[in-house]
PLY file of the C-alpha trace (Angstrom):
ply
format ascii 1.0
element vertex 390
property float x
property float y
property float z
element edge 389
property int vertex1
property int vertex2
end_header
26.45 39.95 50.11
26.25 41.21 46.58
28.04 39.38 43.81
30.11 41.58 41.58
29.29 41.69 37.90
32.49 39.87 37.05
31.47 36.89 39.15
27.88 36.60 37.93
27.00 33.38 36.10
26.88 33.99 32.39
24.19 32.39 30.25
25.02 30.71 26.97
23.12 29.07 24.09
23.89 25.58 22.83
24.19 25.56 19.03
21.30 23.87 17.25
23.68 21.46 15.51
24.99 20.26 18.87
21.46 19.89 20.27
20.49 17.75 17.29
23.65 15.67 17.63
22.94 14.99 21.32
19.26 14.20 20.83
19.97 11.81 17.94
21.81 9.54 20.37
18.87 9.14 22.77
16.32 6.29 22.85
12.87 6.82 21.35
11.12 6.70 24.72
13.10 9.71 25.96
12.65 11.64 22.72
8.87 11.19 22.83
8.88 12.87 26.27
11.27 15.62 25.17
8.84 16.80 22.50
7.18 18.70 25.35
10.31 20.69 26.22
9.74 23.38 23.59
8.19 24.05 20.21
11.64 23.93 18.65
12.38 20.49 20.10
8.94 19.24 19.08
9.52 20.40 15.50
13.00 18.88 15.39
12.09 15.48 16.87
8.99 15.25 14.64
10.86 16.01 11.42
11.41 13.36 8.77
15.10 14.19 8.42
15.74 13.82 12.16
13.89 10.48 12.16
16.16 9.25 9.36
19.38 10.39 11.03
18.23 8.98 14.39
17.46 5.61 12.79
20.80 5.51 10.98
22.58 5.99 14.29
20.32 3.55 16.16
20.80 0.84 13.52
24.54 0.89 14.30
23.87 0.38 18.01
23.20 -3.30 18.90
21.48 -2.21 22.12
18.67 -0.61 20.06
17.83 -3.89 18.30
14.78 -5.67 19.71
13.02 -8.97 19.17
9.24 -8.82 18.82
7.50 -12.09 19.64
3.84 -12.71 18.91
2.61 -15.51 21.16
-0.74 -17.26 21.42
-2.30 -14.40 23.35
0.07 -11.44 23.64
3.04 -9.64 22.11
6.39 -9.42 23.87
9.46 -7.30 23.18
12.99 -7.87 24.42
16.40 -6.46 23.58
18.48 -8.77 21.40
21.63 -8.33 23.46
19.70 -9.13 26.64
18.65 -12.45 25.13
22.25 -13.26 24.27
23.45 -12.38 27.78
20.94 -14.28 29.91
18.51 -17.17 29.31
16.14 -15.88 32.01
15.01 -12.76 30.14
11.25 -12.34 29.84
9.88 -10.04 27.19
7.96 -6.92 28.12
4.29 -6.90 27.05
3.52 -4.69 24.05
0.12 -3.15 23.36
-1.27 -4.59 20.12
-4.91 -3.61 20.49
-5.67 -2.43 16.96
-9.37 -1.60 16.37
-10.75 -3.57 13.45
-7.64 -5.73 13.26
-8.13 -8.77 15.55
-4.97 -10.74 16.19
-6.45 -13.56 18.25
-10.23 -13.45 17.99
-10.60 -15.07 14.56
-10.32 -18.77 13.75
-8.59 -20.03 10.61
-6.46 -16.87 10.42
-2.68 -17.13 10.08
-0.54 -14.26 11.37
2.80 -13.29 9.83
5.27 -10.50 10.61
7.76 -8.60 8.47
9.90 -5.65 9.53
11.99 -2.89 8.01
13.63 0.28 9.44
11.79 0.07 12.74
8.36 -0.53 11.17
6.54 -3.86 11.48
3.99 -5.08 8.94
1.42 -7.60 10.18
-0.52 -9.85 7.81
-3.72 -11.64 8.83
-4.38 -14.30 6.19
-7.80 -15.97 6.21
-7.23 -19.63 5.31
-10.91 -20.11 4.44
-11.42 -17.06 2.26
-7.86 -16.72 0.91
-7.88 -13.02 1.70
-5.45 -10.90 3.69
-5.52 -7.83 5.92
-2.44 -5.68 6.52
-1.35 -3.23 9.18
1.89 -1.22 9.49
2.99 -0.43 13.03
5.86 1.26 14.85
6.29 -0.54 18.21
8.53 2.29 19.49
6.11 5.18 18.94
2.90 3.05 19.19
1.59 4.59 15.95
0.05 2.32 13.32
-1.85 2.37 10.06
-4.60 0.10 8.77
-3.97 -0.73 5.11
-6.86 -0.96 2.58
-7.59 -4.44 1.27
-5.70 -5.46 -1.89
-7.67 -5.28 -5.18
-7.76 -9.07 -5.44
-9.99 -9.14 -2.36
-12.89 -7.66 -4.36
-12.08 -9.56 -7.57
-10.92 -13.01 -6.46
-9.26 -14.68 -9.44
-6.32 -16.26 -7.68
-4.96 -19.37 -6.13
-3.22 -17.25 -3.57
-2.22 -20.18 -1.37
0.27 -21.18 -4.08
2.21 -17.96 -3.60
1.30 -16.55 -0.24
4.60 -15.07 0.83
3.87 -11.40 1.50
6.79 -9.01 1.76
7.50 -5.61 3.31
10.49 -3.40 2.62
12.00 0.00 1.86
12.54 1.42 -1.63
15.66 3.61 -1.48
14.99 5.15 -4.88
11.69 6.74 -3.83
12.05 6.91 -0.01
8.95 4.72 0.23
7.81 1.61 2.08
6.08 -1.12 0.09
3.96 -4.19 0.82
4.03 -7.04 -1.71
1.16 -9.49 -2.08
1.78 -11.99 -4.93
-0.63 -14.57 -6.37
-1.36 -16.68 -9.46
-4.22 -16.39 -11.91
-6.49 -19.39 -12.28
-4.60 -20.85 -15.25
-1.22 -20.56 -13.49
0.24 -18.86 -16.58
0.59 -15.47 -14.99
1.86 -14.22 -11.66
0.36 -11.01 -10.31
2.20 -8.87 -7.76
0.05 -6.41 -5.84
2.22 -3.60 -4.45
1.08 -1.13 -1.83
2.92 2.20 -1.50
2.89 3.76 1.93
3.78 7.13 0.39
0.83 7.27 -2.05
-1.37 4.99 0.07
-2.50 3.05 -3.02
-2.25 -0.45 -4.47
-1.05 -1.24 -7.97
-0.65 -4.54 -9.81
2.22 -5.69 -12.01
2.36 -8.90 -14.06
4.98 -11.60 -14.48
3.87 -13.45 -17.62
4.56 -16.94 -18.95
7.65 -15.78 -20.87
9.44 -15.54 -17.53
9.12 -19.28 -16.95
11.54 -19.54 -14.04
9.64 -17.20 -11.72
6.23 -18.59 -12.66
7.20 -22.17 -11.93
9.44 -21.55 -8.95
6.91 -19.26 -7.27
4.44 -22.15 -7.11
6.70 -23.91 -4.60
7.60 -21.19 -2.14
8.88 -22.27 1.24
8.93 -20.35 4.51
8.67 -16.59 4.84
10.15 -13.57 3.12
13.19 -11.60 4.28
13.93 -7.95 3.52
17.58 -7.05 2.99
19.17 -3.99 1.35
16.32 -2.87 -0.88
15.05 -6.31 -1.92
12.61 -8.96 -0.67
13.83 -12.57 -0.77
11.93 -15.87 -1.02
12.91 -19.51 -0.58
11.68 -21.56 -3.52
12.24 -24.67 -5.60
12.73 -24.99 -9.33
12.34 -28.53 -10.64
12.93 -29.81 -7.09
16.19 -27.91 -6.75
16.63 -25.31 -3.97
16.69 -21.71 -5.10
16.46 -18.15 -3.82
14.63 -15.43 -5.73
14.36 -11.76 -4.84
12.26 -8.79 -5.88
14.11 -5.50 -6.26
11.85 -2.78 -4.84
13.43 -0.05 -6.99
13.19 -1.64 -10.46
10.29 -3.96 -9.45
11.86 -6.95 -11.20
12.52 -10.51 -10.02
16.09 -11.83 -9.91
17.69 -15.14 -9.01
20.38 -15.46 -6.32
22.96 -18.24 -6.81
22.83 -21.12 -4.36
26.05 -21.98 -2.44
27.77 -24.31 -4.90
29.19 -26.76 -2.37
25.91 -27.37 -0.49
23.79 -30.42 -1.09
20.52 -29.82 0.70
18.20 -32.30 2.37
14.64 -31.07 2.60
14.51 -27.60 4.11
16.27 -24.27 4.38
15.48 -20.84 5.86
16.52 -17.26 5.17
17.45 -14.61 7.72
19.89 -11.76 8.18
23.42 -11.52 9.57
23.69 -7.82 10.39
23.26 -6.07 7.04
23.75 -9.26 5.03
21.50 -12.10 3.90
21.90 -15.33 5.86
21.00 -18.89 4.87
20.29 -21.78 7.24
20.23 -25.09 5.38
19.69 -28.70 6.38
22.34 -30.66 4.49
23.66 -34.21 4.24
23.76 -37.18 1.93
21.20 -39.16 3.92
18.84 -38.82 6.88
21.44 -40.38 9.15
24.15 -37.76 8.67
22.21 -34.50 8.63
23.58 -31.22 9.97
22.69 -27.51 9.80
24.98 -25.07 8.01
24.80 -21.28 8.34
25.94 -19.19 5.36
26.22 -15.41 4.89
26.13 -13.55 1.55
28.67 -10.75 1.19
30.65 -10.71 -2.04
29.72 -14.39 -2.30
28.41 -17.11 0.01
30.65 -17.77 3.02
29.98 -20.54 5.51
29.79 -19.36 9.11
29.46 -22.65 10.98
28.07 -26.18 10.98
25.68 -27.17 13.78
24.12 -30.43 14.98
20.74 -31.31 13.47
17.85 -31.18 15.98
14.96 -32.35 13.84
14.18 -29.08 12.05
15.93 -26.30 10.17
15.96 -23.14 12.35
15.40 -19.65 10.94
18.06 -17.00 11.69
16.63 -14.00 13.56
19.61 -11.84 14.58
23.29 -11.97 15.55
25.06 -10.59 18.63
27.15 -7.42 18.39
30.40 -9.43 18.54
29.16 -11.82 15.86
29.67 -14.88 18.06
26.06 -15.81 18.86
22.94 -16.31 16.77
19.28 -16.13 17.74
17.19 -18.60 15.76
13.54 -19.62 15.62
13.12 -23.38 15.83
10.00 -25.39 15.03
9.46 -28.44 17.20
6.98 -31.06 16.10
5.10 -32.67 18.96
1.34 -33.09 19.19
1.29 -29.80 17.30
3.79 -27.25 16.02
5.61 -25.40 18.79
8.01 -22.59 18.00
10.95 -21.79 20.27
13.71 -19.22 20.24
17.19 -20.68 20.68
20.67 -19.18 20.94
23.62 -20.84 19.20
27.27 -20.09 19.98
29.14 -20.10 16.66
32.41 -20.99 18.43
31.16 -23.63 20.84
28.39 -24.86 18.49
26.16 -25.23 21.54
22.42 -24.51 21.76
20.60 -22.72 24.54
16.85 -22.09 24.78
15.48 -18.70 25.76
12.81 -18.64 28.42
9.82 -17.17 26.66
7.94 -20.29 27.78
5.37 -21.46 28.69
3.77 -19.54 25.82
3.92 -21.00 22.33
5.64 -18.63 19.92
3.60 -17.90 16.80
5.92 -15.45 15.08
9.08 -13.46 15.73
10.87 -10.59 14.02
13.40 -7.91 14.88
13.06 -4.14 14.83
15.34 -1.20 15.56
14.00 1.71 17.61
12.82 4.43 15.25
10.85 7.69 15.27
9.06 7.03 11.97
5.51 8.09 12.68
2.27 6.84 11.16
0.03 9.78 12.02
-3.49 8.64 11.27
-4.70 5.32 12.63
-7.94 4.93 10.70
-6.40 4.19 7.33
-8.55 6.77 5.56
-6.59 10.02 5.43
-3.73 9.35 3.05
-2.38 12.90 3.34
-1.57 12.34 6.99
0.46 9.20 6.33
3.67 11.00 5.36
6.54 9.68 7.50
7.44 12.83 9.36
0 1
1 2
2 3
3 4
4 5
5 6
6 7
7 8
8 9
9 10
10 11
11 12
12 13
13 14
14 15
15 16
16 17
17 18
18 19
19 20
20 21
21 22
22 23
23 24
24 25
25 26
26 27
27 28
28 29
29 30
30 31
31 32
32 33
33 34
34 35
35 36
36 37
37 38
38 39
39 40
40 41
41 42
42 43
43 44
44 45
45 46
46 47
47 48
48 49
49 50
50 51
51 52
52 53
53 54
54 55
55 56
56 57
57 58
58 59
59 60
60 61
61 62
62 63
63 64
64 65
65 66
66 67
67 68
68 69
69 70
70 71
71 72
72 73
73 74
74 75
75 76
76 77
77 78
78 79
79 80
80 81
81 82
82 83
83 84
84 85
85 86
86 87
87 88
88 89
89 90
90 91
91 92
92 93
93 94
94 95
95 96
96 97
97 98
98 99
99 100
100 101
101 102
102 103
103 104
104 105
105 106
106 107
107 108
108 109
109 110
110 111
111 112
112 113
113 114
114 115
115 116
116 117
117 118
118 119
119 120
120 121
121 122
122 123
123 124
124 125
125 126
126 127
127 128
128 129
129 130
130 131
131 132
132 133
133 134
134 135
135 136
136 137
137 138
138 139
139 140
140 141
141 142
142 143
143 144
144 145
145 146
146 147
147 148
148 149
149 150
150 151
151 152
152 153
153 154
154 155
155 156
156 157
157 158
158 159
159 160
160 161
161 162
162 163
163 164
164 165
165 166
166 167
167 168
168 169
169 170
170 171
171 172
172 173
173 174
174 175
175 176
176 177
177 178
178 179
179 180
180 181
181 182
182 183
183 184
184 185
185 186
186 187
187 188
188 189
189 190
190 191
191 192
192 193
193 194
194 195
195 196
196 197
197 198
198 199
199 200
200 201
201 202
202 203
203 204
204 205
205 206
206 207
207 208
208 209
209 210
210 211
211 212
212 213
213 214
214 215
215 216
216 217
217 218
218 219
219 220
220 221
221 222
222 223
223 224
224 225
225 226
226 227
227 228
228 229
229 230
230 231
231 232
232 233
233 234
234 235
235 236
236 237
237 238
238 239
239 240
240 241
241 242
242 243
243 244
244 245
245 246
246 247
247 248
248 249
249 250
250 251
251 252
252 253
253 254
254 255
255 256
256 257
257 258
258 259
259 260
260 261
261 262
262 263
263 264
264 265
265 266
266 267
267 268
268 269
269 270
270 271
271 272
272 273
273 274
274 275
275 276
276 277
277 278
278 279
279 280
280 281
281 282
282 283
283 284
284 285
285 286
286 287
287 288
288 289
289 290
290 291
291 292
292 293
293 294
294 295
295 296
296 297
297 298
298 299
299 300
300 301
301 302
302 303
303 304
304 305
305 306
306 307
307 308
308 309
309 310
310 311
311 312
312 313
313 314
314 315
315 316
316 317
317 318
318 319
319 320
320 321
321 322
322 323
323 324
324 325
325 326
326 327
327 328
328 329
329 330
330 331
331 332
332 333
333 334
334 335
335 336
336 337
337 338
338 339
339 340
340 341
341 342
342 343
343 344
344 345
345 346
346 347
347 348
348 349
349 350
350 351
351 352
352 353
353 354
354 355
355 356
356 357
357 358
358 359
359 360
360 361
361 362
362 363
363 364
364 365
365 366
366 367
367 368
368 369
369 370
370 371
371 372
372 373
373 374
374 375
375 376
376 377
377 378
378 379
379 380
380 381
381 382
382 383
383 384
384 385
385 386
386 387
387 388
388 389
């Protein structure tokens, strides 16, 4: 039977704007496969503008936030919301075999992680030589980039252990990603900040001289790790034994001081993290060792206290918050025969702890990342022209 012309199925074309809108809502794993659909889709998905719009949408979706855990012998990735829902979640293994960048084969090497906009920066710091190697990696696309050694590696004039708090973040003013590697000169009168630009693929050095006394003295007593938040990199520090927070603005490349919560008397330690898009402070507080507790604060217009929790022997570091804002994932350091790091979940309403089951592995480091399409094209670290984030 022949179908009349009026009943034949008519073809139609989906507008490009609608195609882009639909694709921007999909996970990275699907988009990497869909590059093969057509040349047009490959060009669209590979474009820098699409990567930015996709990330902006993904960053608003709690289900696209992941926790990356670097253990003694492997890397694991798990969705944040999955960790909040069930204690029995086991992370999925992630390939971290980077040629020329050994994560576990070297002794006396300390590994640190920092993340920003779906990219993870890994630092390998040699405790014997006081030198560092860096690598930038996108866990979602598997692309990575070896970073050239900082200039101080070839001209060692530093006491870098005094200020070894490397940072990694995004400069909104130049659409660039930067690595910070600070250190002191031998006489302690000058602080040098080595800054690596991912866009130009070069290092430069800026100086903080003795006229800026606060940052010279406070930087000699840094505590913990750095946190990137809204265009700046933050450090814990002390100034004349008082707790303080300093930050480096990636746009103007100047240090600033962040006020401490006025009502908090601290006892020993504190940690920085993030609460969504805001800076978060975890502080051990109390008048004496017998009445210690942990307070969580968030910086919006000013410091606001979120909750007070029981003290468990250490001050945990905030990692991420659940989509309803009721639960926190924190990294806790337990002191036994050696340092053991655990991930714990705290209910802000019930003020109750729960361990996640990443065990029996000892956690070395943990950070969060949002799925992104930002691509690091060339993996050998030599061809700077191919580095452009497409």
